[in-house]
mmCIF entry with sequence, helices, sheets and N, C-alpha, C, O atoms, coordinates in Angstrom:
data_MODEL
# 
_entry.id   MODEL 
# 
_entity.id                         1 
_entity.type                       polymer 
_entity.pdbx_number_of_molecules   1 
# 
_entity_poly.entity_id                      1 
_entity_poly.type                           'polypeptide(L)' 
_entity_poly.nstd_linkage                   no 
_entity_poly.nstd_monomer                   no 
_entity_poly.pdbx_seq_one_letter_code       MIDAHPYNRIGQPADIGKLAVWLASDESDYITGVTIFADGGMTLYPGFADNG 
_entity_poly.pdbx_seq_one_letter_code_can   MIDAHPYNRIGQPADIGKLAVWLASDESDYITGVTIFADGGMTLYPGFADNG 
_entity_poly.pdbx_strand_id                 A 
# 
loop_
_entity_poly_seq.entity_id 
_entity_poly_seq.num 
_entity_poly_seq.mon_id 
_entity_poly_seq.hetero 
1 1  MET n 
1 2  ILE n 
1 3  ASP n 
1 4  ALA n 
1 5  HIS n 
1 6  PRO n 
1 7  TYR n 
1 8  ASN n 
1 9  ARG n 
1 10 ILE n 
1 11 GLY n 
1 12 GLN n 
1 13 PRO n 
1 14 ALA n 
1 15 ASP n 
1 16 ILE n 
1 17 GLY n 
1 18 LYS n 
1 19 LEU n 
1 20 ALA n 
1 21 VAL n 
1 22 TRP n 
1 23 LEU n 
1 24 ALA n 
1 25 SER n 
1 26 ASP n 
1 27 GLU n 
1 28 SER n 
1 29 ASP n 
1 30 TYR n 
1 31 ILE n 
1 32 THR n 
1 33 GLY n 
1 34 VAL n 
1 35 THR n 
1 36 ILE n 
1 37 PHE n 
1 38 ALA n 
1 39 ASP n 
1 40 GLY n 
1 41 GLY n 
1 42 MET n 
1 43 THR n 
1 44 LEU n 
1 45 TYR n 
1 46 PRO n 
1 47 GLY n 
1 48 PHE n 
1 49 ALA n 
1 50 ASP n 
1 51 ASN n 
1 52 GLY n 
# 
_struct_asym.id          A 
_struct_asym.entity_id   1 
# 
loop_
_struct_conf.conf_type_id 
_struct_conf.id 
_struct_conf.pdbx_PDB_helix_id 
_struct_conf.beg_label_comp_id 
_struct_conf.beg_label_asym_id 
_struct_conf.beg_label_seq_id 
_struct_conf.pdbx_beg_PDB_ins_code 
_struct_conf.end_label_comp_id 
_struct_conf.end_label_asym_id 
_struct_conf.end_label_seq_id 
_struct_conf.pdbx_end_PDB_ins_code 
_struct_conf.beg_auth_comp_id 
_struct_conf.beg_auth_asym_id 
_struct_conf.beg_auth_seq_id 
_struct_conf.end_auth_comp_id 
_struct_conf.end_auth_asym_id 
_struct_conf.end_auth_seq_id 
_struct_conf.pdbx_PDB_helix_class 
_struct_conf.details 
_struct_conf.pdbx_PDB_helix_length 
HELX_P HELX_P1 AA1 PRO A 13 ? ALA A 24 ? PRO A 13 ALA A 24 1 ? 12 
HELX_P HELX_P2 AA2 ASP A 26 ? SER A 28 ? ASP A 26 SER A 28 5 ? 3  
HELX_P HELX_P3 AA3 MET A 42 ? LEU A 44 ? MET A 42 LEU A 44 5 ? 3  
# 
_struct_conf_type.id          HELX_P 
_struct_conf_type.criteria    ? 
_struct_conf_type.reference   ? 
# 
loop_
_atom_site.group_PDB 
_atom_site.id 
_atom_site.type_symbol 
_atom_site.label_atom_id 
_atom_site.label_alt_id 
_atom_site.label_comp_id 
_atom_site.label_asym_id 
_atom_site.label_entity_id 
_atom_site.label_seq_id 
_atom_site.pdbx_PDB_ins_code 
_atom_site.Cartn_x 
_atom_site.Cartn_y 
_atom_site.Cartn_z 
_atom_site.occupancy 
_atom_site.B_iso_or_equiv 
_atom_site.pdbx_formal_charge 
_atom_site.auth_seq_id 
_atom_site.auth_comp_id 
_atom_site.auth_asym_id 
_atom_site.auth_atom_id 
_atom_site.pdbx_PDB_model_num 
ATOM 1   N N  . MET A 1 1  ? 70.197 100.736 60.867 1.00 0.00 ? 1  MET A N  1 
ATOM 2   C CA . MET A 1 1  ? 71.273 101.187 59.978 1.00 0.00 ? 1  MET A CA 1 
ATOM 3   C C  . MET A 1 1  ? 72.016 102.206 60.677 1.00 0.00 ? 1  MET A C  1 
ATOM 4   O O  . MET A 1 1  ? 73.236 102.155 60.521 1.00 0.00 ? 1  MET A O  1 
ATOM 5   N N  . ILE A 1 2  ? 71.559 103.114 61.407 1.00 0.00 ? 2  ILE A N  1 
ATOM 6   C CA . ILE A 1 2  ? 72.378 104.164 61.988 1.00 0.00 ? 2  ILE A CA 1 
ATOM 7   C C  . ILE A 1 2  ? 73.321 103.562 63.021 1.00 0.00 ? 2  ILE A C  1 
ATOM 8   O O  . ILE A 1 2  ? 74.405 104.098 63.254 1.00 0.00 ? 2  ILE A O  1 
ATOM 9   N N  . ASP A 1 3  ? 72.912 102.423 63.659 1.00 0.00 ? 3  ASP A N  1 
ATOM 10  C CA . ASP A 1 3  ? 73.780 101.822 64.620 1.00 0.00 ? 3  ASP A CA 1 
ATOM 11  C C  . ASP A 1 3  ? 75.108 101.196 63.937 1.00 0.00 ? 3  ASP A C  1 
ATOM 12  O O  . ASP A 1 3  ? 76.179 101.057 64.528 1.00 0.00 ? 3  ASP A O  1 
ATOM 13  N N  . ALA A 1 4  ? 74.881 100.878 62.726 1.00 0.00 ? 4  ALA A N  1 
ATOM 14  C CA . ALA A 1 4  ? 75.992 100.275 61.947 1.00 0.00 ? 4  ALA A CA 1 
ATOM 15  C C  . ALA A 1 4  ? 76.802 101.255 61.240 1.00 0.00 ? 4  ALA A C  1 
ATOM 16  O O  . ALA A 1 4  ? 77.856 100.926 60.696 1.00 0.00 ? 4  ALA A O  1 
ATOM 17  N N  . HIS A 1 5  ? 76.352 102.451 61.224 1.00 0.00 ? 5  HIS A N  1 
ATOM 18  C CA . HIS A 1 5  ? 77.122 103.442 60.443 1.00 0.00 ? 5  HIS A CA 1 
ATOM 19  C C  . HIS A 1 5  ? 78.190 104.101 61.316 1.00 0.00 ? 5  HIS A C  1 
ATOM 20  O O  . HIS A 1 5  ? 77.889 104.553 62.420 1.00 0.00 ? 5  HIS A O  1 
ATOM 21  N N  . PRO A 1 6  ? 79.490 104.164 60.812 1.00 0.00 ? 6  PRO A N  1 
ATOM 22  C CA . PRO A 1 6  ? 80.545 104.688 61.603 1.00 0.00 ? 6  PRO A CA 1 
ATOM 23  C C  . PRO A 1 6  ? 80.343 106.078 62.083 1.00 0.00 ? 6  PRO A C  1 
ATOM 24  O O  . PRO A 1 6  ? 80.818 106.381 63.177 1.00 0.00 ? 6  PRO A O  1 
ATOM 25  N N  . TYR A 1 7  ? 79.673 106.979 61.369 1.00 0.00 ? 7  TYR A N  1 
ATOM 26  C CA . TYR A 1 7  ? 79.454 108.400 61.780 1.00 0.00 ? 7  TYR A CA 1 
ATOM 27  C C  . TYR A 1 7  ? 78.281 108.636 62.557 1.00 0.00 ? 7  TYR A C  1 
ATOM 28  O O  . TYR A 1 7  ? 78.050 109.754 63.018 1.00 0.00 ? 7  TYR A O  1 
ATOM 29  N N  . ASN A 1 8  ? 77.456 107.573 62.751 1.00 0.00 ? 8  ASN A N  1 
ATOM 30  C CA . ASN A 1 8  ? 76.209 107.582 63.488 1.00 0.00 ? 8  ASN A CA 1 
ATOM 31  C C  . ASN A 1 8  ? 75.160 108.517 63.025 1.00 0.00 ? 8  ASN A C  1 
ATOM 32  O O  . ASN A 1 8  ? 74.372 109.062 63.798 1.00 0.00 ? 8  ASN A O  1 
ATOM 33  N N  . ARG A 1 9  ? 75.169 108.676 61.833 1.00 0.00 ? 9  ARG A N  1 
ATOM 34  C CA . ARG A 1 9  ? 74.047 109.409 61.120 1.00 0.00 ? 9  ARG A CA 1 
ATOM 35  C C  . ARG A 1 9  ? 74.002 109.037 59.584 1.00 0.00 ? 9  ARG A C  1 
ATOM 36  O O  . ARG A 1 9  ? 74.976 108.516 59.040 1.00 0.00 ? 9  ARG A O  1 
ATOM 37  N N  . ILE A 1 10 ? 72.899 109.309 58.945 1.00 0.00 ? 10 ILE A N  1 
ATOM 38  C CA . ILE A 1 10 ? 72.782 109.016 57.494 1.00 0.00 ? 10 ILE A CA 1 
ATOM 39  C C  . ILE A 1 10 ? 73.097 110.267 56.834 1.00 0.00 ? 10 ILE A C  1 
ATOM 40  O O  . ILE A 1 10 ? 72.731 111.335 57.325 1.00 0.00 ? 10 ILE A O  1 
ATOM 41  N N  . GLY A 1 11 ? 73.763 110.202 55.736 1.00 0.00 ? 11 GLY A N  1 
ATOM 42  C CA . GLY A 1 11 ? 74.254 111.296 55.001 1.00 0.00 ? 11 GLY A CA 1 
ATOM 43  C C  . GLY A 1 11 ? 73.122 112.127 54.355 1.00 0.00 ? 11 GLY A C  1 
ATOM 44  O O  . GLY A 1 11 ? 72.129 111.523 53.950 1.00 0.00 ? 11 GLY A O  1 
ATOM 45  N N  . GLN A 1 12 ? 73.195 113.339 54.243 1.00 0.00 ? 12 GLN A N  1 
ATOM 46  C CA . GLN A 1 12 ? 72.222 114.269 53.804 1.00 0.00 ? 12 GLN A CA 1 
ATOM 47  C C  . GLN A 1 12 ? 72.710 114.884 52.434 1.00 0.00 ? 12 GLN A C  1 
ATOM 48  O O  . GLN A 1 12 ? 73.914 114.888 52.174 1.00 0.00 ? 12 GLN A O  1 
ATOM 49  N N  . PRO A 1 13 ? 71.843 115.369 51.617 1.00 0.00 ? 13 PRO A N  1 
ATOM 50  C CA . PRO A 1 13 ? 72.243 116.093 50.319 1.00 0.00 ? 13 PRO A CA 1 
ATOM 51  C C  . PRO A 1 13 ? 73.249 117.216 50.661 1.00 0.00 ? 13 PRO A C  1 
ATOM 52  O O  . PRO A 1 13 ? 74.194 117.434 49.904 1.00 0.00 ? 13 PRO A O  1 
ATOM 53  N N  . ALA A 1 14 ? 73.076 117.873 51.698 1.00 0.00 ? 14 ALA A N  1 
ATOM 54  C CA . ALA A 1 14 ? 73.927 118.950 52.001 1.00 0.00 ? 14 ALA A CA 1 
ATOM 55  C C  . ALA A 1 14 ? 75.473 118.574 52.265 1.00 0.00 ? 14 ALA A C  1 
ATOM 56  O O  . ALA A 1 14 ? 76.380 119.386 52.078 1.00 0.00 ? 14 ALA A O  1 
ATOM 57  N N  . ASP A 1 15 ? 75.660 117.359 52.686 1.00 0.00 ? 15 ASP A N  1 
ATOM 58  C CA . ASP A 1 15 ? 76.993 116.818 52.829 1.00 0.00 ? 15 ASP A CA 1 
ATOM 59  C C  . ASP A 1 15 ? 77.714 116.795 51.441 1.00 0.00 ? 15 ASP A C  1 
ATOM 60  O O  . ASP A 1 15 ? 78.894 117.138 51.369 1.00 0.00 ? 15 ASP A O  1 
ATOM 61  N N  . ILE A 1 16 ? 77.045 116.411 50.388 1.00 0.00 ? 16 ILE A N  1 
ATOM 62  C CA . ILE A 1 16 ? 77.457 116.486 49.133 1.00 0.00 ? 16 ILE A CA 1 
ATOM 63  C C  . ILE A 1 16 ? 77.658 117.821 48.504 1.00 0.00 ? 16 ILE A C  1 
ATOM 64  O O  . ILE A 1 16 ? 78.593 118.102 47.755 1.00 0.00 ? 16 ILE A O  1 
ATOM 65  N N  . GLY A 1 17 ? 76.676 118.639 48.884 1.00 0.00 ? 17 GLY A N  1 
ATOM 66  C CA . GLY A 1 17 ? 76.729 120.072 48.384 1.00 0.00 ? 17 GLY A CA 1 
ATOM 67  C C  . GLY A 1 17 ? 77.954 120.906 49.064 1.00 0.00 ? 17 GLY A C  1 
ATOM 68  O O  . GLY A 1 17 ? 78.568 121.791 48.469 1.00 0.00 ? 17 GLY A O  1 
ATOM 69  N N  . LYS A 1 18 ? 78.199 120.516 50.313 1.00 0.00 ? 18 LYS A N  1 
ATOM 70  C CA . LYS A 1 18 ? 79.409 121.191 50.889 1.00 0.00 ? 18 LYS A CA 1 
ATOM 71  C C  . LYS A 1 18 ? 80.694 120.707 50.168 1.00 0.00 ? 18 LYS A C  1 
ATOM 72  O O  . LYS A 1 18 ? 81.607 121.510 49.972 1.00 0.00 ? 18 LYS A O  1 
ATOM 73  N N  . LEU A 1 19 ? 80.785 119.481 49.789 1.00 0.00 ? 19 LEU A N  1 
ATOM 74  C CA . LEU A 1 19 ? 81.975 118.939 49.208 1.00 0.00 ? 19 LEU A CA 1 
ATOM 75  C C  . LEU A 1 19 ? 82.070 119.586 47.772 1.00 0.00 ? 19 LEU A C  1 
ATOM 76  O O  . LEU A 1 19 ? 83.163 119.993 47.380 1.00 0.00 ? 19 LEU A O  1 
ATOM 77  N N  . ALA A 1 20 ? 81.070 119.677 47.069 1.00 0.00 ? 20 ALA A N  1 
ATOM 78  C CA . ALA A 1 20 ? 81.056 120.328 45.698 1.00 0.00 ? 20 ALA A CA 1 
ATOM 79  C C  . ALA A 1 20 ? 81.430 121.764 45.863 1.00 0.00 ? 20 ALA A C  1 
ATOM 80  O O  . ALA A 1 20 ? 82.242 122.274 45.091 1.00 0.00 ? 20 ALA A O  1 
ATOM 81  N N  . VAL A 1 21 ? 80.869 122.447 46.843 1.00 0.00 ? 21 VAL A N  1 
ATOM 82  C CA . VAL A 1 21 ? 81.313 123.848 46.990 1.00 0.00 ? 21 VAL A CA 1 
ATOM 83  C C  . VAL A 1 21 ? 82.811 124.027 47.280 1.00 0.00 ? 21 VAL A C  1 
ATOM 84  O O  . VAL A 1 21 ? 83.511 124.917 46.796 1.00 0.00 ? 21 VAL A O  1 
ATOM 85  N N  . TRP A 1 22 ? 83.204 123.096 48.109 1.00 0.00 ? 22 TRP A N  1 
ATOM 86  C CA . TRP A 1 22 ? 84.711 123.154 48.389 1.00 0.00 ? 22 TRP A CA 1 
ATOM 87  C C  . TRP A 1 22 ? 85.524 122.865 47.180 1.00 0.00 ? 22 TRP A C  1 
ATOM 88  O O  . TRP A 1 22 ? 86.529 123.527 46.920 1.00 0.00 ? 22 TRP A O  1 
ATOM 89  N N  . LEU A 1 23 ? 85.083 121.834 46.398 1.00 0.00 ? 23 LEU A N  1 
ATOM 90  C CA . LEU A 1 23 ? 85.839 121.515 45.276 1.00 0.00 ? 23 LEU A CA 1 
ATOM 91  C C  . LEU A 1 23 ? 85.923 122.721 44.217 1.00 0.00 ? 23 LEU A C  1 
ATOM 92  O O  . LEU A 1 23 ? 86.915 122.923 43.517 1.00 0.00 ? 23 LEU A O  1 
ATOM 93  N N  . ALA A 1 24 ? 84.827 123.447 44.195 1.00 0.00 ? 24 ALA A N  1 
ATOM 94  C CA . ALA A 1 24 ? 84.782 124.566 43.225 1.00 0.00 ? 24 ALA A CA 1 
ATOM 95  C C  . ALA A 1 24 ? 85.462 125.837 43.672 1.00 0.00 ? 24 ALA A C  1 
ATOM 96  O O  . ALA A 1 24 ? 85.608 126.821 42.947 1.00 0.00 ? 24 ALA A O  1 
ATOM 97  N N  . SER A 1 25 ? 85.906 125.728 45.050 1.00 0.00 ? 25 SER A N  1 
ATOM 98  C CA . SER A 1 25 ? 86.584 126.878 45.626 1.00 0.00 ? 25 SER A CA 1 
ATOM 99  C C  . SER A 1 25 ? 88.130 126.942 45.339 1.00 0.00 ? 25 SER A C  1 
ATOM 100 O O  . SER A 1 25 ? 88.717 126.003 44.802 1.00 0.00 ? 25 SER A O  1 
ATOM 101 N N  . ASP A 1 26 ? 88.675 127.954 45.677 1.00 0.00 ? 26 ASP A N  1 
ATOM 102 C CA . ASP A 1 26 ? 90.145 128.153 45.465 1.00 0.00 ? 26 ASP A CA 1 
ATOM 103 C C  . ASP A 1 26 ? 90.927 127.313 46.507 1.00 0.00 ? 26 ASP A C  1 
ATOM 104 O O  . ASP A 1 26 ? 92.113 127.064 46.290 1.00 0.00 ? 26 ASP A O  1 
ATOM 105 N N  . GLU A 1 27 ? 90.350 126.892 47.561 1.00 0.00 ? 27 GLU A N  1 
ATOM 106 C CA . GLU A 1 27 ? 90.960 126.071 48.636 1.00 0.00 ? 27 GLU A CA 1 
ATOM 107 C C  . GLU A 1 27 ? 91.217 124.591 48.071 1.00 0.00 ? 27 GLU A C  1 
ATOM 108 O O  . GLU A 1 27 ? 92.040 123.916 48.690 1.00 0.00 ? 27 GLU A O  1 
ATOM 109 N N  . SER A 1 28 ? 90.608 124.042 46.986 1.00 0.00 ? 28 SER A N  1 
ATOM 110 C CA . SER A 1 28 ? 90.912 122.854 46.521 1.00 0.00 ? 28 SER A CA 1 
ATOM 111 C C  . SER A 1 28 ? 91.802 122.885 45.250 1.00 0.00 ? 28 SER A C  1 
ATOM 112 O O  . SER A 1 28 ? 91.896 121.857 44.580 1.00 0.00 ? 28 SER A O  1 
ATOM 113 N N  . ASP A 1 29 ? 92.457 124.007 44.886 1.00 0.00 ? 29 ASP A N  1 
ATOM 114 C CA . ASP A 1 29 ? 93.061 124.148 43.620 1.00 0.00 ? 29 ASP A CA 1 
ATOM 115 C C  . ASP A 1 29 ? 94.231 123.203 43.387 1.00 0.00 ? 29 ASP A C  1 
ATOM 116 O O  . ASP A 1 29 ? 94.712 123.094 42.259 1.00 0.00 ? 29 ASP A O  1 
ATOM 117 N N  . TYR A 1 30 ? 94.702 122.515 44.426 1.00 0.00 ? 30 TYR A N  1 
ATOM 118 C CA . TYR A 1 30 ? 95.810 121.546 44.311 1.00 0.00 ? 30 TYR A CA 1 
ATOM 119 C C  . TYR A 1 30 ? 95.345 120.123 44.194 1.00 0.00 ? 30 TYR A C  1 
ATOM 120 O O  . TYR A 1 30 ? 96.174 119.217 44.105 1.00 0.00 ? 30 TYR A O  1 
ATOM 121 N N  . ILE A 1 31 ? 93.964 119.873 44.190 1.00 0.00 ? 31 ILE A N  1 
ATOM 122 C CA . ILE A 1 31 ? 93.455 118.532 44.087 1.00 0.00 ? 31 ILE A CA 1 
ATOM 123 C C  . ILE A 1 31 ? 93.229 118.168 42.643 1.00 0.00 ? 31 ILE A C  1 
ATOM 124 O O  . ILE A 1 31 ? 92.564 118.862 41.874 1.00 0.00 ? 31 ILE A O  1 
ATOM 125 N N  . THR A 1 32 ? 93.857 116.970 42.302 1.00 0.00 ? 32 THR A N  1 
ATOM 126 C CA . THR A 1 32 ? 93.731 116.429 40.980 1.00 0.00 ? 32 THR A CA 1 
ATOM 127 C C  . THR A 1 32 ? 93.704 115.064 40.973 1.00 0.00 ? 32 THR A C  1 
ATOM 128 O O  . THR A 1 32 ? 94.478 114.435 41.696 1.00 0.00 ? 32 THR A O  1 
ATOM 129 N N  . GLY A 1 33 ? 92.815 114.443 40.158 1.00 0.00 ? 33 GLY A N  1 
ATOM 130 C CA . GLY A 1 33 ? 92.717 113.048 39.892 1.00 0.00 ? 33 GLY A CA 1 
ATOM 131 C C  . GLY A 1 33 ? 92.565 112.152 41.137 1.00 0.00 ? 33 GLY A C  1 
ATOM 132 O O  . GLY A 1 33 ? 93.362 111.235 41.337 1.00 0.00 ? 33 GLY A O  1 
ATOM 133 N N  . VAL A 1 34 ? 91.574 112.407 41.950 1.00 0.00 ? 34 VAL A N  1 
ATOM 134 C CA . VAL A 1 34 ? 91.400 111.710 43.222 1.00 0.00 ? 34 VAL A CA 1 
ATOM 135 C C  . VAL A 1 34 ? 89.883 111.380 43.395 1.00 0.00 ? 34 VAL A C  1 
ATOM 136 O O  . VAL A 1 34 ? 89.008 112.181 43.067 1.00 0.00 ? 34 VAL A O  1 
ATOM 137 N N  . THR A 1 35 ? 89.646 110.248 43.888 1.00 0.00 ? 35 THR A N  1 
ATOM 138 C CA . THR A 1 35 ? 88.195 109.873 44.238 1.00 0.00 ? 35 THR A CA 1 
ATOM 139 C C  . THR A 1 35 ? 88.040 110.391 45.756 1.00 0.00 ? 35 THR A C  1 
ATOM 140 O O  . THR A 1 35 ? 88.905 110.156 46.600 1.00 0.00 ? 35 THR A O  1 
ATOM 141 N N  . ILE A 1 36 ? 86.972 111.048 46.006 1.00 0.00 ? 36 ILE A N  1 
ATOM 142 C CA . ILE A 1 36 ? 86.709 111.470 47.361 1.00 0.00 ? 36 ILE A CA 1 
ATOM 143 C C  . ILE A 1 36 ? 85.406 110.774 47.858 1.00 0.00 ? 36 ILE A C  1 
ATOM 144 O O  . ILE A 1 36 ? 84.326 110.925 47.287 1.00 0.00 ? 36 ILE A O  1 
ATOM 145 N N  . PHE A 1 37 ? 85.577 110.039 48.906 1.00 0.00 ? 37 PHE A N  1 
ATOM 146 C CA . PHE A 1 37 ? 84.328 109.282 49.309 1.00 0.00 ? 37 PHE A CA 1 
ATOM 147 C C  . PHE A 1 37 ? 83.580 110.249 50.390 1.00 0.00 ? 37 PHE A C  1 
ATOM 148 O O  . PHE A 1 37 ? 84.161 110.534 51.437 1.00 0.00 ? 37 PHE A O  1 
ATOM 149 N N  . ALA A 1 38 ? 82.410 110.692 50.135 1.00 0.00 ? 38 ALA A N  1 
ATOM 150 C CA . ALA A 1 38 ? 81.742 111.413 51.053 1.00 0.00 ? 38 ALA A CA 1 
ATOM 151 C C  . ALA A 1 38 ? 80.686 110.404 51.612 1.00 0.00 ? 38 ALA A C  1 
ATOM 152 O O  . ALA A 1 38 ? 79.534 110.467 51.181 1.00 0.00 ? 38 ALA A O  1 
ATOM 153 N N  . ASP A 1 39 ? 81.007 109.540 52.492 1.00 0.00 ? 39 ASP A N  1 
ATOM 154 C CA . ASP A 1 39 ? 80.189 108.455 52.867 1.00 0.00 ? 39 ASP A CA 1 
ATOM 155 C C  . ASP A 1 39 ? 80.086 108.262 54.439 1.00 0.00 ? 39 ASP A C  1 
ATOM 156 O O  . ASP A 1 39 ? 79.450 107.322 54.918 1.00 0.00 ? 39 ASP A O  1 
ATOM 157 N N  . GLY A 1 40 ? 80.719 109.165 55.183 1.00 0.00 ? 40 GLY A N  1 
ATOM 158 C CA . GLY A 1 40 ? 80.692 109.023 56.593 1.00 0.00 ? 40 GLY A CA 1 
ATOM 159 C C  . GLY A 1 40 ? 81.409 107.914 57.177 1.00 0.00 ? 40 GLY A C  1 
ATOM 160 O O  . GLY A 1 40 ? 81.126 107.481 58.294 1.00 0.00 ? 40 GLY A O  1 
ATOM 161 N N  . GLY A 1 41 ? 82.419 107.395 56.383 1.00 0.00 ? 41 GLY A N  1 
ATOM 162 C CA . GLY A 1 41 ? 83.207 106.234 56.859 1.00 0.00 ? 41 GLY A CA 1 
ATOM 163 C C  . GLY A 1 41 ? 82.733 104.866 56.383 1.00 0.00 ? 41 GLY A C  1 
ATOM 164 O O  . GLY A 1 41 ? 83.339 103.859 56.750 1.00 0.00 ? 41 GLY A O  1 
ATOM 165 N N  . MET A 1 42 ? 81.733 104.795 55.625 1.00 0.00 ? 42 MET A N  1 
ATOM 166 C CA . MET A 1 42 ? 81.191 103.434 55.357 1.00 0.00 ? 42 MET A CA 1 
ATOM 167 C C  . MET A 1 42 ? 82.116 102.624 54.514 1.00 0.00 ? 42 MET A C  1 
ATOM 168 O O  . MET A 1 42 ? 82.017 101.397 54.534 1.00 0.00 ? 42 MET A O  1 
ATOM 169 N N  . THR A 1 43 ? 83.037 103.239 53.750 1.00 0.00 ? 43 THR A N  1 
ATOM 170 C CA . THR A 1 43 ? 84.084 102.509 53.024 1.00 0.00 ? 43 THR A CA 1 
ATOM 171 C C  . THR A 1 43 ? 84.996 101.732 53.975 1.00 0.00 ? 43 THR A C  1 
ATOM 172 O O  . THR A 1 43 ? 85.632 100.749 53.595 1.00 0.00 ? 43 THR A O  1 
ATOM 173 N N  . LEU A 1 44 ? 85.040 102.216 55.248 1.00 0.00 ? 44 LEU A N  1 
ATOM 174 C CA . LEU A 1 44 ? 85.897 101.560 56.244 1.00 0.00 ? 44 LEU A CA 1 
ATOM 175 C C  . LEU A 1 44 ? 85.254 100.545 56.933 1.00 0.00 ? 44 LEU A C  1 
ATOM 176 O O  . LEU A 1 44 ? 85.909 99.725  57.575 1.00 0.00 ? 44 LEU A O  1 
ATOM 177 N N  . TYR A 1 45 ? 83.901 100.503 56.867 1.00 0.00 ? 45 TYR A N  1 
ATOM 178 C CA . TYR A 1 45 ? 83.087 99.561  57.553 1.00 0.00 ? 45 TYR A CA 1 
ATOM 179 C C  . TYR A 1 45 ? 83.524 98.068  57.099 1.00 0.00 ? 45 TYR A C  1 
ATOM 180 O O  . TYR A 1 45 ? 83.674 97.806  55.906 1.00 0.00 ? 45 TYR A O  1 
ATOM 181 N N  . PRO A 1 46 ? 83.702 97.195  58.022 1.00 0.00 ? 46 PRO A N  1 
ATOM 182 C CA . PRO A 1 46 ? 84.130 95.852  57.544 1.00 0.00 ? 46 PRO A CA 1 
ATOM 183 C C  . PRO A 1 46 ? 83.272 95.105  56.579 1.00 0.00 ? 46 PRO A C  1 
ATOM 184 O O  . PRO A 1 46 ? 83.774 94.464  55.655 1.00 0.00 ? 46 PRO A O  1 
ATOM 185 N N  . GLY A 1 47 ? 81.993 95.179  56.777 1.00 0.00 ? 47 GLY A N  1 
ATOM 186 C CA . GLY A 1 47 ? 81.077 94.470  55.819 1.00 0.00 ? 47 GLY A CA 1 
ATOM 187 C C  . GLY A 1 47 ? 80.725 95.207  54.579 1.00 0.00 ? 47 GLY A C  1 
ATOM 188 O O  . GLY A 1 47 ? 80.133 94.613  53.678 1.00 0.00 ? 47 GLY A O  1 
ATOM 189 N N  . PHE A 1 48 ? 81.052 96.474  54.468 1.00 0.00 ? 48 PHE A N  1 
ATOM 190 C CA . PHE A 1 48 ? 80.759 97.245  53.306 1.00 0.00 ? 48 PHE A CA 1 
ATOM 191 C C  . PHE A 1 48 ? 81.351 96.678  51.969 1.00 0.00 ? 48 PHE A C  1 
ATOM 192 O O  . PHE A 1 48 ? 80.611 96.556  50.992 1.00 0.00 ? 48 PHE A O  1 
ATOM 193 N N  . ALA A 1 49 ? 82.561 96.361  51.917 1.00 0.00 ? 49 ALA A N  1 
ATOM 194 C CA . ALA A 1 49 ? 83.241 95.973  50.858 1.00 0.00 ? 49 ALA A CA 1 
ATOM 195 C C  . ALA A 1 49 ? 82.595 94.677  50.149 1.00 0.00 ? 49 ALA A C  1 
ATOM 196 O O  . ALA A 1 49 ? 82.588 94.585  48.922 1.00 0.00 ? 49 ALA A O  1 
ATOM 197 N N  . ASP A 1 50 ? 82.091 93.751  50.926 1.00 0.00 ? 50 ASP A N  1 
ATOM 198 C CA . ASP A 1 50 ? 81.559 92.675  50.366 1.00 0.00 ? 50 ASP A CA 1 
ATOM 199 C C  . ASP A 1 50 ? 80.026 92.517  50.581 1.00 0.00 ? 50 ASP A C  1 
ATOM 200 O O  . ASP A 1 50 ? 79.468 91.420  50.548 1.00 0.00 ? 50 ASP A O  1 
ATOM 201 N N  . ASN A 1 51 ? 79.370 93.731  50.811 1.00 0.00 ? 51 ASN A N  1 
ATOM 202 C CA . ASN A 1 51 ? 77.906 93.646  51.048 1.00 0.00 ? 51 ASN A CA 1 
ATOM 203 C C  . ASN A 1 51 ? 77.481 92.842  52.065 1.00 0.00 ? 51 ASN A C  1 
ATOM 204 O O  . ASN A 1 51 ? 76.371 92.322  51.953 1.00 0.00 ? 51 ASN A O  1 
ATOM 205 N N  . GLY A 1 52 ? 78.160 92.631  53.061 1.00 0.00 ? 52 GLY A N  1 
ATOM 206 C CA . GLY A 1 52 ? 77.560 91.829  54.082 1.00 0.00 ? 52 GLY A CA 1 
ATOM 207 C C  . GLY A 1 52 ? 78.219 91.867  55.525 1.00 0.00 ? 52 GLY A C  1 
ATOM 208 O O  . GLY A 1 52 ? 77.742 91.196  56.440 1.00 0.00 ? 52 GLY A O  1 
# 
């Protein structure tokens, strides 16, 4: 699985935690109505969209 992953590692809970902390901070005050993918690039992986 790691060989197929664009970021060359599996995501950890801390990856989501860091995003949540950033979203709760003043640094993200201009962010509205957006989907943020914290997936290490998997949405860009050619086979990800069609499960294959």
